[in-house]
Every structure is written in structure tokens, then in C-alpha cells.
Backbone as JSON, one array per atom type, in Angstrom:
{
  "sequence": "XXXXXXXXXXXXXXXXXXXXXXXXXXXXXXXXXXXXXXXXXXXXXXXXXXXXXXXXXXXXXXXXXXXXXXXXXXXXXXXXXXXXXXXXXXXXXXXXXXXXXXXXXXXXXXXXXXXXXXXXXXXXXXXXXXXXXXXXXXXXXXXXXXXXXXXXXXXX",
  "N": [[121.82, 111.02, 128.89], [119.25, 112.12, 131.06], [115.85, 112.48, 129.99], [114.07, 114.09, 131.28], [113.89, 117.33, 132.46], [115.07, 118.73, 135.33], [114.41, 120.94, 138.1], [116.84, 123.1, 139.64], [118.97, 124.47, 142.18], [121.02, 127.2, 143.11], [122.95, 128.14, 145.77], [124.39, 130.54, 147.88], [126.72, 131.06, 150.57], [125.93, 133.25, 152.08], [123.22, 133.27, 152.01], [121.93, 133.99, 149.64], [120.06, 132.88, 146.87], [119.4, 131.17, 143.76], [117.27, 130.08, 141.19], [117.39, 127.5, 138.75], [117.96, 125.24, 136.02], [118.72, 121.78, 136.11], [121.7, 120.42, 134.81], [123.56, 117.83, 133.9], [125.08, 115.69, 136.35], [123.19, 114.12, 139.01], [122.85, 115.29, 142.35], [124.71, 117.02, 144.92], [126.88, 119.78, 144.91], [129.62, 121.37, 146.38], [131.87, 124.04, 147.06], [134.59, 126.36, 146.52], [133.59, 129.36, 144.95], [134.34, 130.42, 141.79], [135.07, 132.44, 138.89], [135.02, 132.41, 135.27], [135.94, 134.02, 132.34], [136.22, 133.33, 129.68], [135.59, 133.06, 126.12], [135.54, 130.79, 124.66], [136.69, 127.4, 125.08], [135.69, 125.91, 127.17], [135.95, 123.18, 127.59], [138.63, 122.89, 128.3], [138.61, 124.36, 130.66], [136.91, 122.8, 132.28], [138.49, 120.51, 132.62], [140.86, 121.38, 133.71], [143.32, 121.06, 136.12], [143.76, 123.08, 138.01], [141.3, 124.02, 138.78], [140.25, 122.19, 140.54], [137.9, 120.98, 142.81], [136.38, 123.32, 142.84], [133.52, 125.44, 142.2], [132.78, 126.46, 139.13], [131.92, 129.4, 137.51], [130.74, 130.31, 134.48], [131.02, 133.15, 132.55], [130.46, 133.8, 129.92], [127.57, 133.71, 127.91], [126.66, 131.41, 126.47], [127.28, 128.12, 126.51], [128.83, 125.12, 125.5], [128.47, 124.89, 122.78], [130.13, 123.71, 120.83], [130.34, 121.13, 121.66], [131.9, 118.16, 123.05], [135.19, 117.12, 122.68], [137.73, 114.61, 122.29], [140.4, 115.36, 122.17], [140.78, 117.92, 123.32], [140.99, 118.27, 126.1], [142.52, 119.09, 129.3], [143.29, 117.28, 131.15], [142.65, 113.88, 132.23], [139.91, 113.86, 132.78], [136.97, 115.71, 133.92], [137.67, 118.18, 136.4], [136.44, 120.0, 138.0], [134.23, 120.84, 140.75], [131.67, 121.67, 140.4], [129.53, 123.26, 137.91], [128.47, 126.27, 136.51], [126.19, 127.91, 134.45], [124.81, 130.23, 132.04], [123.34, 129.46, 129.72], [123.11, 126.23, 128.44], [124.1, 124.48, 125.65], [122.27, 122.06, 123.96], [122.55, 120.56, 121.65], [125.41, 120.19, 119.94], [127.37, 121.94, 117.38], [129.69, 121.24, 116.1], [131.69, 119.19, 113.96], [133.62, 117.72, 115.13], [132.75, 116.91, 117.61], [132.25, 114.43, 120.07], [130.44, 113.9, 121.99], [127.67, 115.5, 123.7], [127.78, 118.44, 125.83], [126.02, 118.32, 128.16], [125.66, 115.48, 128.39], [128.29, 114.65, 128.78], [128.89, 115.92, 131.23], [127.07, 114.64, 132.96], [127.84, 111.92, 132.68], [130.37, 112.01, 133.81], [129.91, 112.71, 136.42], [129.58, 115.39, 137.19], [127.99, 117.98, 138.81], [125.82, 120.37, 137.57], [124.39, 123.55, 136.63], [122.06, 125.47, 134.78], [120.67, 128.55, 133.45], [121.17, 130.62, 135.11], [121.89, 134.0, 135.87], [124.81, 134.65, 135.09], [126.63, 136.72, 134.66], [125.7, 138.83, 136.23], [125.88, 137.57, 138.72], [128.68, 137.25, 138.97], [129.64, 139.86, 138.48], [128.46, 141.43, 140.48], [128.91, 140.15, 142.83], [130.95, 137.94, 143.29], [133.32, 139.2, 142.32], [133.31, 141.59, 143.76], [133.11, 140.93, 146.49], [134.83, 138.85, 146.85], [135.67, 135.32, 146.79], [133.11, 132.87, 147.36], [131.47, 130.29, 149.24], [129.56, 128.31, 147.64], [126.67, 126.17, 147.13], [125.31, 123.74, 144.94], [122.56, 122.12, 143.65], [120.32, 119.57, 142.39], [116.85, 118.79, 142.11], [114.06, 116.55, 142.62], [111.67, 117.67, 142.63], [109.5, 120.56, 142.19], [110.73, 123.8, 142.85], [109.73, 126.45, 145.02], [109.13, 129.86, 144.01], [111.8, 132.09, 144.61], [112.2, 134.35, 147.33], [113.19, 137.67, 147.25], [115.0, 139.37, 149.4], [116.53, 141.57, 149.44], [118.13, 144.06, 147.4], [120.56, 143.92, 144.72], [123.64, 144.71, 146.02], [126.4, 145.0, 145.56], [127.16, 142.65, 146.66], [126.52, 139.16, 147.1]],
  "CA": [[121.27, 112.06, 129.73], [117.83, 111.93, 131.28], [115.01, 113.34, 129.17], [113.34, 115.0, 132.15], [114.68, 118.46, 132.96], [114.71, 118.97, 136.72], [114.85, 122.22, 138.65], [118.06, 123.09, 140.45], [119.14, 125.7, 142.95], [122.36, 127.63, 143.47], [122.86, 128.87, 147.04], [125.65, 131.03, 148.42], [126.76, 130.94, 152.02], [125.27, 134.38, 152.73], [121.77, 133.1, 151.94], [121.41, 134.3, 148.31], [119.79, 131.69, 146.07], [118.88, 131.36, 142.41], [116.7, 128.88, 140.59], [117.81, 127.2, 137.39], [117.64, 123.88, 135.59], [119.85, 120.86, 136.26], [122.41, 119.93, 133.63], [124.65, 117.01, 134.4], [124.84, 114.64, 137.34], [122.35, 114.39, 140.18], [123.62, 115.4, 143.58], [125.04, 118.33, 145.47], [128.29, 120.15, 144.78], [130.02, 122.53, 147.16], [133.25, 124.41, 146.83], [134.84, 127.78, 146.32], [132.98, 129.88, 143.73], [135.25, 131.22, 140.98], [134.47, 132.68, 137.58], [135.88, 132.35, 134.1], [135.36, 134.92, 131.34], [136.61, 132.95, 128.31], [134.52, 132.91, 125.13], [135.59, 129.39, 124.26], [137.63, 126.69, 125.93], [135.05, 125.33, 128.35], [136.51, 121.84, 127.81], [139.87, 123.08, 129.01], [138.25, 124.8, 132.01], [136.38, 121.63, 133.01], [139.52, 119.51, 132.88], [142.06, 122.03, 134.25], [143.52, 120.69, 137.52], [143.75, 124.24, 138.91], [139.92, 124.22, 139.21], [139.83, 121.06, 141.34], [137.12, 121.29, 144.0], [135.73, 124.62, 142.75], [132.35, 125.64, 141.35], [133.19, 127.44, 138.13], [130.84, 130.17, 136.9], [131.14, 130.78, 133.15], [130.3, 134.4, 132.29], [129.95, 133.82, 128.54], [126.21, 133.21, 128.08], [126.32, 130.2, 125.73], [128.34, 127.14, 126.74], [128.56, 123.79, 124.96], [128.09, 124.96, 121.36], [130.91, 122.81, 119.97], [130.36, 119.8, 122.24], [133.09, 117.65, 123.73], [136.1, 116.34, 121.85], [138.7, 113.88, 123.09], [141.72, 115.98, 122.1], [140.89, 119.27, 123.88], [141.05, 118.33, 127.56], [143.8, 119.36, 129.97], [143.58, 116.1, 131.95], [141.85, 112.72, 131.83], [138.48, 114.08, 132.96], [136.63, 116.95, 134.62], [138.27, 118.41, 137.71], [135.6, 120.94, 138.75], [133.21, 120.27, 141.64], [130.38, 122.04, 139.82], [129.63, 124.13, 136.74], [127.33, 127.18, 136.49], [126.09, 128.51, 133.12], [123.58, 130.92, 131.66], [122.62, 128.55, 128.83], [123.89, 125.07, 127.99], [123.65, 124.0, 124.35], [121.92, 120.64, 124.0], [123.02, 119.92, 120.41], [126.58, 120.92, 119.43], [127.43, 122.14, 115.94], [131.0, 120.86, 115.56], [131.84, 117.84, 113.45], [134.58, 117.03, 116.0], [132.14, 116.54, 118.88], [131.95, 113.02, 120.29], [129.25, 113.9, 122.83], [127.21, 116.83, 124.11], [128.24, 118.86, 127.14], [125.21, 117.74, 129.23], [125.95, 114.05, 128.52], [129.64, 114.57, 129.35], [128.81, 116.28, 132.64], [126.37, 113.57, 133.68], [128.67, 110.7, 132.65], [131.54, 112.21, 134.67], [129.5, 113.03, 137.78], [129.69, 116.82, 137.5], [126.73, 118.66, 139.04], [125.84, 121.65, 136.87], [123.13, 124.28, 136.59], [121.94, 126.52, 133.76], [119.57, 129.47, 133.7], [121.63, 131.58, 136.11], [122.47, 135.21, 135.3], [126.19, 134.51, 135.56], [127.33, 138.01, 134.65], [125.28, 139.55, 137.44], [126.45, 136.84, 139.84], [130.1, 137.56, 139.07], [129.87, 141.3, 138.52], [127.98, 142.06, 141.7], [129.18, 139.37, 144.02], [132.23, 137.27, 143.42], [134.42, 140.13, 142.15], [133.29, 142.63, 144.78], [133.25, 140.41, 147.84], [135.74, 137.71, 146.88], [135.02, 134.03, 146.55], [132.1, 132.43, 148.32], [131.31, 128.84, 149.22], [128.18, 128.0, 147.28], [126.32, 124.79, 146.85], [124.45, 123.62, 143.77], [121.96, 120.81, 143.63], [119.1, 119.42, 141.63], [115.78, 118.19, 142.89], [113.04, 115.83, 141.86], [110.41, 118.41, 142.78], [109.54, 121.97, 141.83], [111.07, 124.73, 143.92], [108.92, 127.67, 145.02], [109.87, 131.05, 143.6], [112.55, 132.62, 145.74], [111.92, 135.71, 147.77], [114.39, 138.5, 147.26], [114.84, 140.24, 150.55], [117.35, 142.77, 149.25], [118.57, 144.32, 146.04], [122.0, 143.72, 144.53], [124.39, 145.81, 146.61], [127.82, 144.68, 145.54], [127.4, 141.33, 147.25], [125.51, 138.16, 146.74]],
  "C": [[119.78, 111.84, 129.88], [117.02, 112.93, 130.47], [114.26, 114.37, 130.0], [114.27, 116.08, 132.67], [114.19, 118.79, 134.36], [115.17, 120.34, 137.18], [116.09, 122.04, 139.51], [118.17, 124.43, 141.15], [120.62, 125.94, 143.22], [122.21, 128.47, 144.72], [124.25, 129.28, 147.49], [125.58, 131.03, 149.93], [126.11, 132.11, 152.74], [123.75, 134.33, 152.63], [121.17, 133.41, 150.58], [121.2, 133.0, 147.55], [119.27, 132.07, 144.71], [118.36, 130.02, 141.91], [117.21, 128.72, 139.17], [117.34, 125.8, 137.04], [118.9, 123.03, 135.69], [120.39, 120.45, 134.9], [123.56, 119.09, 134.17], [124.18, 116.03, 135.45], [123.89, 115.09, 138.44], [123.26, 114.51, 141.39], [123.81, 116.84, 144.0], [126.53, 118.57, 145.28], [128.54, 121.38, 145.63], [131.49, 122.8, 146.87], [133.39, 125.9, 146.7], [134.25, 128.21, 144.98], [133.99, 130.78, 143.02], [134.59, 131.45, 139.62], [135.51, 132.65, 136.49], [135.19, 133.15, 133.0], [135.68, 134.52, 129.9], [135.39, 132.79, 127.4], [134.45, 131.49, 124.59], [136.57, 128.7, 125.19], [137.01, 126.1, 127.18], [135.55, 123.91, 128.63], [137.79, 121.92, 128.63], [139.61, 123.51, 130.45], [137.78, 123.61, 132.84], [137.47, 120.67, 133.45], [140.82, 120.08, 133.45], [142.22, 121.68, 135.73], [143.51, 121.87, 138.49], [142.34, 124.56, 139.42], [139.39, 123.09, 140.09], [139.09, 121.53, 142.6], [136.37, 122.61, 143.96], [134.46, 124.55, 141.92], [132.7, 126.77, 140.4], [131.96, 128.07, 137.5], [131.36, 130.71, 135.58], [130.33, 132.04, 132.82], [129.82, 134.52, 130.85], [128.59, 133.12, 128.55], [125.86, 131.9, 127.39], [127.49, 129.22, 125.81], [127.91, 125.8, 126.15], [128.29, 123.76, 123.47], [128.94, 124.1, 120.44], [131.08, 121.42, 120.59], [131.66, 119.45, 122.94], [133.9, 116.83, 122.73], [137.12, 115.64, 122.76], [140.02, 114.65, 123.21], [141.87, 117.26, 122.91], [140.96, 119.37, 125.39], [142.45, 118.59, 128.09], [144.23, 118.17, 130.85], [142.63, 114.99, 131.52], [140.35, 112.92, 131.97], [138.23, 115.38, 133.7], [137.23, 117.01, 136.02], [137.39, 119.29, 138.61], [134.63, 120.19, 139.67], [131.82, 120.55, 141.09], [130.57, 123.07, 138.73], [128.35, 124.94, 136.64], [127.34, 127.93, 135.16], [124.8, 129.31, 132.97], [122.72, 130.01, 130.79], [123.56, 127.46, 128.35], [123.29, 124.57, 126.68], [123.43, 122.5, 124.41], [122.42, 119.87, 122.78], [124.2, 120.71, 119.84], [126.6, 120.98, 117.9], [128.75, 121.7, 115.31], [131.03, 119.41, 115.09], [132.81, 117.03, 114.32], [133.96, 116.49, 117.28], [131.87, 115.04, 118.95], [130.76, 112.85, 121.24], [128.88, 115.33, 123.19], [127.76, 117.16, 125.49], [127.37, 118.28, 128.26], [125.49, 116.25, 129.46], [127.31, 113.86, 129.19], [129.62, 114.88, 130.85], [128.16, 115.17, 133.46], [127.23, 112.31, 133.77], [129.86, 110.78, 133.6], [131.2, 112.67, 136.09], [129.62, 114.49, 138.17], [128.28, 117.42, 137.63], [126.82, 120.04, 138.38], [124.44, 122.25, 136.84], [123.18, 125.3, 135.46], [120.74, 127.39, 134.1], [119.91, 130.51, 134.76], [122.2, 132.8, 135.39], [123.9, 135.31, 135.81], [126.95, 135.83, 135.57], [126.96, 138.84, 135.86], [125.87, 138.9, 138.68], [127.91, 137.23, 140.03], [130.36, 139.06, 139.23], [129.5, 141.94, 139.83], [128.34, 141.3, 142.96], [130.59, 138.88, 144.12], [133.38, 138.25, 143.29], [134.47, 141.17, 143.25], [133.61, 142.1, 146.17], [134.26, 139.28, 147.95], [134.97, 136.42, 146.71], [134.07, 133.7, 147.69], [132.01, 130.92, 148.23], [129.86, 128.52, 148.91], [127.92, 126.5, 147.29], [125.32, 124.8, 145.7], [123.86, 122.22, 143.8], [120.73, 120.78, 142.77], [118.1, 118.62, 142.45], [114.85, 117.4, 141.99], [111.69, 116.51, 142.0], [110.6, 119.86, 142.35], [109.9, 122.82, 143.04], [110.11, 125.91, 143.88], [109.77, 128.84, 144.54], [110.58, 131.63, 144.82], [112.1, 134.03, 146.08], [113.23, 136.47, 147.73], [114.22, 139.53, 148.36], [115.66, 141.52, 150.43], [117.74, 142.9, 147.79], [120.07, 144.01, 145.96], [122.73, 144.92, 145.11], [125.88, 145.49, 146.65], [128.17, 143.4, 146.26], [126.28, 140.4, 146.89], [124.97, 137.54, 148.0]]
}
């Protein structure tokens, strides 16, 4: 994984954007935005074929704390188009881990972002208005602070 942490942006089709930090592969990911509320099992979520082509928003605030193991996947590799987290753990604590989540995401080409208030995103947008088609990308430059033209009103 690259040592330089780059800014990233999550944008929904209605114009709402959020700034975060890139975790994983460089590039842009688009797809249906869905959320997952599990407290553990992010490896299974990443590799579950039912999430193919989707940007998965994890509502639990700390993802990656036990790293990546070979035995816990649902398929041969990640199936998600993108991964959105509040905080990604850089150093796992499990003795079973063979690599960190950020390294796994980058090695497998999964664009991911951390630093997003995922509970607010899901609670006020995805659940109220249904799925949205977001895009997530990382940049080699700093993004300006976003302007918020409206308050949360049950949509994103």
C-alpha cells in the first residue's frame, strides 16, 4: 500500500458529496449504493457475490480490525465495486491475519474511502430515499472544502 494518504470524494447522483481519505486502489468506482449493518464479517461482505457491482457502505464505525484471512471469504476475491467506511484499521490485531484490509483492497483493485459519516449517510439517505448511484474516487490533489447548500432532510 502506498505510504501517501490521498484525499477522496464520495458523490451521490443528487449532487451530495463528502470528503474522505482514499483506502485501497486508485480509480473511480460507480454502482448502486447499499449499506450493511454487521459488526463483523467485512471479509464476507467484500467477497459476497450478491454485492457484485455495488458500493457497500459499512455502518459499523471501525472496519478492518482483524485484517484479512484466507479462510473467511465467500468467493475467490472481492466482488464489490467500492467500499465506504467511517474508519479503516491500518494494523489488524488478529494472529490469523495474512494482510491488512487496505493492502487487500489495493491489491484487488477495490476503490475505497474512509472518513465518511456512514451512519448519517445511511440513516438519512439510503434508507429514506432508496438506493442511489454514487461514485467514489481518489485524487492526487487536495479537494476544497465542500459547500453544504442544504441540511439533511431525509435525503442525500
